[in-house]
C-alpha positions in Angstrom: 5.6 -23.4 102.0 7.5 -20.1 102.1 10.0 -21.6 99.6 7.1 -22.4 97.3 5.7 -18.8 97.5 9.1 -17.4 96.8 9.6 -19.7 93.7 6.1 -18.7 92.4 6.9 -14.9 92.8 10.2 -15.4 90.9 8.5 -17.2 88.2 5.9 -14.5 87.9 8.6 -11.8 87.6 10.6 -13.9 85.0 7.5 -14.3 82.8 6.5 -10.6 83.2 9.9 -9.4 82.4 10.1 -11.0 79.1 7.7 -9.5 76.6 5.8 -11.9 74.4 7.2 -12.1 70.9 5.0 -10.1 68.5 3.9 -11.1 65.0 6.0 -9.0 62.5 3.0 -8.8 60.2 0.7 -6.1 61.2 -2.2 -7.4 59.0 -2.5 -11.0 57.6 -0.4 -14.1 57.7 3.1 -14.6 57.2 4.6 -13.1 54.0 4.5 -15.6 51.0 6.8 -15.3 48.0 5.8 -12.8 45.5 5.2 -14.0 41.9 5.4 -11.5 38.9 2.5 -11.7 36.6 3.5 -10.8 33.1 0.9 -9.0 31.1 0.0 -10.8 27.8 1.4 -9.0 24.9 -0.7 -9.1 21.7 1.4 -9.4 18.6 0.1 -7.2 15.9 1.7 -7.9 12.4 3.0 -4.7 10.9 1.9 -4.1 7.4 4.6 -2.7 5.1 4.2 1.0 4.3 3.7 1.4 0.6 5.1 4.3 -1.2 2.7 7.1 -2.1 0.7 6.2 -5.2 1.8 2.5 -5.2 -0.4 -0.1 -7.0 -0.3 -3.7 -6.0 -1.5 -6.3 -8.5 -0.7 -9.7 -9.9 1.7 -8.4 -12.6 3.1 -12.1 -13.0 0.6 -14.9 -13.4 1.0 -17.5 -10.5 3.2 -15.5 -8.5 2.6 -13.3 -5.2 1.4 -9.9 -6.0 3.8 -7.0 -5.7 3.5 -3.1 -6.0 4.6 -0.7 -8.7 5.6 2.9 -7.7 6.9 6.1 -9.2 10.3 6.2 -8.1 11.5 9.5 -9.6 10.2 12.3 -11.9 13.1 14.1 -13.6 11.4 17.2 -14.7 14.5 18.9 -16.0 15.1 16.0 -18.5 11.3 15.0 -18.8 11.8 11.4 -17.5 9.7 9.1 -15.3 11.1 6.1 -13.7 8.6 3.4 -12.5 10.0 0.9 -10.0 8.9 -2.4 -8.3 8.8 -3.8 -4.8 12.1 -5.5 -4.1 13.2 -5.3 -7.7 10.7 -8.1 -8.7 10.3 -6.7 -12.1 12.7 -4.3 -14.2 12.2 -0.7 -13.9 10.2 1.3 -16.6 11.7 4.5 -18.0 9.2 6.9 -19.8 10.7 9.8 -21.7 9.0 13.2 -22.3 7.1 12.7 -19.0 6.8 15.3 -16.3 4.6 13.6 -13.8 2.9 9.9 -13.6 0.1 8.3 -12.0 -0.2 4.4 -11.8 -3.3 2.1 -12.0 -3.9 -1.4 -12.6 -6.3 -2.8 -15.3 -7.7 -6.6 -15.1 -9.1 -8.2 -18.1 -10.0 -12.0 -18.2 -8.3 -12.1 -21.6 -4.9 -11.5 -20.0 -3.3 -14.0 -17.6 -1.9 -11.2 -15.5 -2.8 -7.7 -14.4 -1.8 -4.9 -16.7 -0.1 -1.7 -15.4 -1.6 1.7 -16.7 0.7 4.7 -16.5 -1.2 8.1 -17.0 1.6 10.5 -17.8 1.6 14.3 -17.7 3.3 15.6 -20.8 4.6 19.1 -21.7 1.1 20.2 -23.0 -0.9 20.3 -19.6 -4.2 19.8 -21.3 -3.5 16.2 -22.3 -2.7 13.0 -20.4 -0.7 10.4 -22.3 -1.4 6.7 -21.5 1.1 3.7 -21.5 -0.3 0.2 -21.1 2.3 -2.5 -19.9 2.2 -6.3 -19.5 5.0 -8.3 -17.8 6.0 -11.0 -20.1 9.0 -13.3 -19.6 10.5 -10.9 -16.9 10.3 -7.9 -19.3 7.6 -5.1 -19.7 6.2 -4.8 -23.1 3.7 -2.3 -24.2 0.2 -3.8 -25.0 -0.5 -1.0 -27.6 1.3 2.0 -28.4 0.9 5.1 -26.2 -2.2 7.4 -26.9 -3.3 10.8 -25.6 -6.8 12.1 -24.3 -7.5 15.8 -23.9 -8.6 16.6 -20.3 -11.9 18.0 -21.5 -12.8 14.6 -22.7 -11.9 12.9 -19.4 -14.4 11.8 -16.6 -14.2 9.7 -13.5 -15.9 6.8 -15.1 -14.0 6.7 -18.4 -11.6 3.8 -18.7 -9.2 4.8 -21.6 -8.7 1.4 -22.8 -10.2 -2.1 -22.7 -10.4 -5.3 -24.5 -12.6 -5.3 -27.8 -15.6 -7.5 -26.8 -15.9 -8.7 -30.3 -12.3 -9.7 -30.9 -10.1 -10.3 -27.8 -6.9 -9.8 -30.1 -7.8 -6.2 -30.3 -8.1 -3.3 -27.7 -10.7 -0.6 -27.9 -9.1 2.9 -26.8 -10.1 6.4 -26.6 -8.4 9.5 -28.2 -9.2 13.0 -28.6 -9.3 15.0 -31.9 -9.4 18.6 -32.7 -12.6 19.7 -34.5 -13.6 23.0 -35.7 -16.9 24.0 -34.1 -19.0 27.2 -34.9 -21.0 26.7 -31.9 -18.2 26.8 -29.6 -17.0 30.1 -28.2 -13.4 29.2 -29.1 -14.4 28.1 -32.7 -13.2 24.7 -32.0 -13.7 21.6 -29.6 -12.1 18.5 -28.7 -13.9 15.4 -29.6 -13.6 11.9 -28.0 -13.4 9.0 -30.4 -12.5 5.3 -29.8 -10.7 3.0 -32.2 -9.9 -0.7 -32.5 -6.2 -1.6 -32.4 -4.4 -4.8 -32.4 -2.7 -6.1 -29.4 1.3 -6.0 -29.7 2.8 -9.6 -29.8 
């Protein structure tokens, strides 16, 4: 009996001397493997940046539209250079020009869009107009150039259009000097229109 008592006390001391193994996690269960969650990235297509004043149009029938832009104005020599996206068309060089704005004209009578260049000339009170069509890989003038006095211009005036009575002709505006006794200056600029055949 004494032996049993001693064995019991020894076992009790052995169990008390060894601290129980503690859970290494203070909170929660055993750690699990961490998985990285990647954020979904939205792919946004980047639109190409167009040069200032560029005009995109279907200059060539059946092909992808491309843009025209004023590449250079040489004010010393009076020269405007009009270029095109990725050299998809030959450059246009316009002499006696000191500034230029581009616009596109679309008429059902033409297979492709037309390029209208509004040129600044030496006389600052006039704008000169050049209308181009891309044919067989080359730019050709639809009609010869013409000028309109700035007094005759308005935001709604389209300087040239197809003649509704004859699609082989264009109707274009032009300015003429006219003596006018009712004007303080003694003259005025009148806006007239004329029919002109389309160049071949």
